[in-house]
TIMAR-691004 format. One record per residue (C-alpha): residue number from 1; x, y, z. Coordinates in Angstrom, 3 decimals, padded with zeros to 6 digits, m for minus. Example, Ala and Ser with C-alpha at 12.3 -4.5 7.8 and 13.67 -1.06 7.14 Angstrom:
2
+-----+----------+----------+----------+
:   i :     east :    north :       up :
+-----+----------+----------+----------+
:   1 :  012.300 : m004.500 :  007.800 :
:   2 :  013.670 : m001.060 :  007.140 :
+-----+----------+----------+----------+
# end
This chain:
94
+-----+----------+----------+----------+
:   i :     east :    north :       up :
+-----+----------+----------+----------+
:   1 :  070.747 :  088.759 :  150.493 :
:   2 :  071.475 :  089.844 :  147.325 :
:   3 :  070.367 :  093.438 :  148.948 :
:   4 :  073.543 :  093.766 :  151.347 :
:   5 :  075.677 :  093.014 :  147.988 :
:   6 :  074.476 :  095.332 :  146.155 :
:   7 :  074.204 :  097.660 :  148.871 :
:   8 :  078.155 :  096.804 :  149.469 :
:   9 :  078.616 :  097.402 :  145.651 :
:  10 :  076.979 :  101.642 :  146.411 :
:  11 :  079.255 :  102.222 :  149.992 :
:  12 :  082.278 :  100.455 :  147.760 :
:  13 :  081.374 :  103.320 :  145.230 :
:  14 :  079.988 :  106.041 :  146.880 :
:  15 :  083.946 :  104.794 :  148.844 :
:  16 :  085.380 :  105.356 :  145.579 :
:  17 :  084.124 :  108.537 :  144.467 :
:  18 :  084.703 :  110.994 :  147.308 :
:  19 :  088.247 :  110.004 :  148.078 :
:  20 :  089.154 :  110.277 :  144.586 :
:  21 :  086.886 :  113.551 :  144.636 :
:  22 :  089.577 :  114.658 :  147.440 :
:  23 :  092.910 :  113.906 :  145.100 :
:  24 :  094.764 :  116.840 :  144.173 :
:  25 :  094.583 :  116.289 :  140.415 :
:  26 :  091.340 :  117.119 :  140.294 :
:  27 :  091.303 :  120.236 :  141.275 :
:  28 :  089.156 :  121.821 :  138.175 :
:  29 :  092.422 :  124.650 :  138.986 :
:  30 :  094.757 :  121.474 :  137.496 :
:  31 :  092.507 :  121.685 :  134.555 :
:  32 :  092.920 :  125.272 :  132.733 :
:  33 :  092.926 :  125.099 :  129.451 :
:  34 :  096.053 :  126.271 :  127.325 :
:  35 :  095.409 :  127.512 :  123.374 :
:  36 :  099.201 :  128.083 :  123.041 :
:  37 :  099.294 :  126.832 :  119.383 :
:  38 :  095.638 :  128.378 :  118.975 :
:  39 :  097.046 :  132.664 :  119.183 :
:  40 :  100.367 :  132.211 :  118.656 :
:  41 :  101.500 :  133.389 :  115.479 :
:  42 :  105.278 :  132.971 :  114.708 :
:  43 :  104.408 :  128.881 :  113.347 :
:  44 :  106.056 :  130.070 :  109.528 :
:  45 :  104.188 :  132.631 :  107.239 :
:  46 :  101.040 :  133.696 :  107.828 :
:  47 :  098.503 :  132.341 :  105.193 :
:  48 :  095.316 :  134.111 :  102.928 :
:  49 :  092.208 :  133.159 :  101.027 :
:  50 :  092.528 :  132.234 :  097.849 :
:  51 :  090.625 :  135.456 :  096.585 :
:  52 :  093.224 :  137.515 :  098.254 :
:  53 :  096.229 :  136.367 :  096.746 :
:  54 :  094.934 :  134.261 :  093.728 :
:  55 :  098.602 :  133.949 :  091.916 :
:  56 :  100.451 :  133.005 :  095.378 :
:  57 :  099.414 :  128.542 :  096.209 :
:  58 :  102.385 :  128.043 :  099.192 :
:  59 :  100.566 :  131.338 :  100.707 :
:  60 :  097.198 :  129.686 :  100.739 :
:  61 :  095.121 :  128.385 :  103.399 :
:  62 :  095.163 :  124.295 :  103.078 :
:  63 :  090.966 :  124.300 :  102.681 :
:  64 :  091.577 :  126.149 :  099.882 :
:  65 :  094.260 :  124.828 :  098.358 :
:  66 :  092.642 :  121.446 :  099.129 :
:  67 :  089.488 :  122.510 :  097.392 :
:  68 :  091.518 :  123.895 :  094.451 :
:  69 :  093.416 :  121.123 :  093.315 :
:  70 :  089.837 :  118.979 :  093.248 :
:  71 :  088.701 :  121.083 :  090.968 :
:  72 :  091.367 :  120.814 :  088.976 :
:  73 :  091.449 :  116.793 :  089.118 :
:  74 :  087.882 :  116.897 :  088.891 :
:  75 :  088.293 :  118.891 :  085.401 :
:  76 :  090.829 :  117.106 :  084.157 :
:  77 :  089.107 :  113.364 :  084.477 :
:  78 :  085.764 :  114.999 :  083.508 :
:  79 :  087.868 :  116.738 :  080.164 :
:  80 :  090.098 :  113.504 :  080.391 :
:  81 :  086.609 :  111.664 :  079.821 :
:  82 :  084.231 :  112.877 :  077.519 :
:  83 :  087.715 :  113.412 :  074.823 :
:  84 :  087.654 :  109.525 :  075.605 :
:  85 :  083.696 :  109.192 :  074.904 :
:  86 :  083.819 :  110.651 :  071.525 :
:  87 :  082.799 :  114.812 :  073.313 :
:  88 :  079.995 :  116.479 :  071.915 :
:  89 :  078.409 :  114.673 :  069.663 :
:  90 :  074.972 :  115.565 :  068.229 :
:  91 :  072.729 :  112.749 :  067.552 :
:  92 :  072.361 :  112.380 :  064.253 :
:  93 :  067.489 :  112.376 :  063.709 :
:  94 :  065.866 :  111.698 :  060.298 :
+-----+----------+----------+----------+
# end
């Protein structure tokens, strides 16, 4: 009896798969990729690498701006740490 129930479930799944394959939404022609924003360069000013225009952060690519900002914050915190702990004092040896 368990095999008969399993066969019925299997046949129902097979019928469902066949019927969904015949639906018009499942045709490959309806799944064409559209990359309109990836190739469209008309949105905003062109972004440049940081080494091409280092004096204009507003023109930099976003990831380059992030790298420079993180490096600046790192230097600020490191400088504050060194200032608060006494900088580079050498230990006196006797």
